[in-house]
N, C-alpha and C positions, 0 to 999 in steps of 0.2 A: 127141281131141286130137293134133294134130300138129304135130309139132318138124321144122324144118329145118336142115340144119346147113349153115351158110354158111362158105365156105374161101377165104381172100383170094388173090388174085392172084399167081401166082409172080412173085417178082423175083429172076431169075437175076443178073443184073446187079450188083445190093448186094452180097448173098454173095460172088460170084465176085471182087468186088474187094476184099475185105477180108481173104479167105483169104491172099493172098500177104502183106498186112502182117503181119498175126499170125506166121505162120511164120518172117519175118523178126525179128521182136522175141522171139518165143522162142529163137531160134539166138542172138541177140545176148545174152539174156540168159545162155544155157548158155557163149558165150565169155567173158564178163564172169565168170561164176561159176568157170572153168577158170583165168582168170588169176588171180585172187582164192588159188585152193587153192595153185598153183605159188608165188605170193609168199610165204604162208604157210609150206610148207614151206620155202623159203629162210630165212625168222626163225627158224624152230625150231633148225634146221640152225646157223647163226651164234648163239644164245644156246647150244647145246649145246658148240659149242666155245668161247665164253667161259665156260663152267661149267668146261671143263676145264683152261683157263687157270688159270682162279682157284684149283682144288682144286691145282694144281703148285706155283703159289706160297705158297700155304698150306703145303705141303707145306716148301718150302724153308723159311720165315718158321720154322716148329716147330724143323726142323733148325739152325737158326742161333741161335734160344734155347737150345735144349740143349745145343750148344756154349757158348754163352754161360754158363751155368749149371754145366757141367762145369768151366771156366775158372775161376768163382769159386773153387767147392769145391774146385780145386787148389791157388788162390792161398789160400784160408783154411788148409788144411794145412800148406801151407808156411810161412805167416807162425806159427801155432802150433808147428810145427817149429824156425823159428827163434827163437821166443822161448824154448822150451825149450833149444835149443842154444848158447845165447850162451855160459854160462859153461865149455862144454866144449871143449876144444882140436879135436875133431872135427870141429869145425863144416863145414869146406869138403867132407870126403868124405861127407856126409849130400845136400848140397846137389845133387850130380850126379846120386844115384840120383833124385830127387824131379824133375830136371828130363828127366832120360831118361823117365819114369812121364808127364810131360806131352807130350811130343813123341810119345807112343807114341798116347795119346788121342786127341790134335788130328790127327794122321795118319789114324787109323781114321775119324773121323769126315770128315775133308774128300774122300776117295775117296768117299761117298756123296753128295757134293754135285752139282747140275746146277746151268747156265750157266741165268740166268733169261731167258724169252722175250720178245722186243723187240713193243710193241705194234704194231700196223698203224695208222700215221698216215695211213691212205687216208681221205678224205672219204666218207661214207656217203650218197649223193643221195637215199636214201628218207628220209631224216632231215629233209630241207628241205621244208615244208607248201608252197610255194610251187610244188612240183612234182608235187604230188599232185593 
């Protein structure tokens, strides 16, 4: 039994023509992938900034709600004290200390307040699908 190995003739022209094209496609894919990663990093950073702004806003809202609750509690105490002191002649001397307490509580809370951050009104060009 005799086996012959037949080798096709070398065609270096076909292989050498495709190699630069494949290298170019590979480099282009890596470049596009790098751009996607950079853009993803920018999006993550902008979301992180948004979360920080929302957190600060929620802290300010909680502070305002606390001030409002304190003010209501003070007004209730004043109303009770006013109802109890209607018949007494020393009504005017009791109102002054209550007003002082109210001012102390409000001044203590107002020192903690921060100015709200202004939202950026810049148009984000990345959100328009026509430009993608």
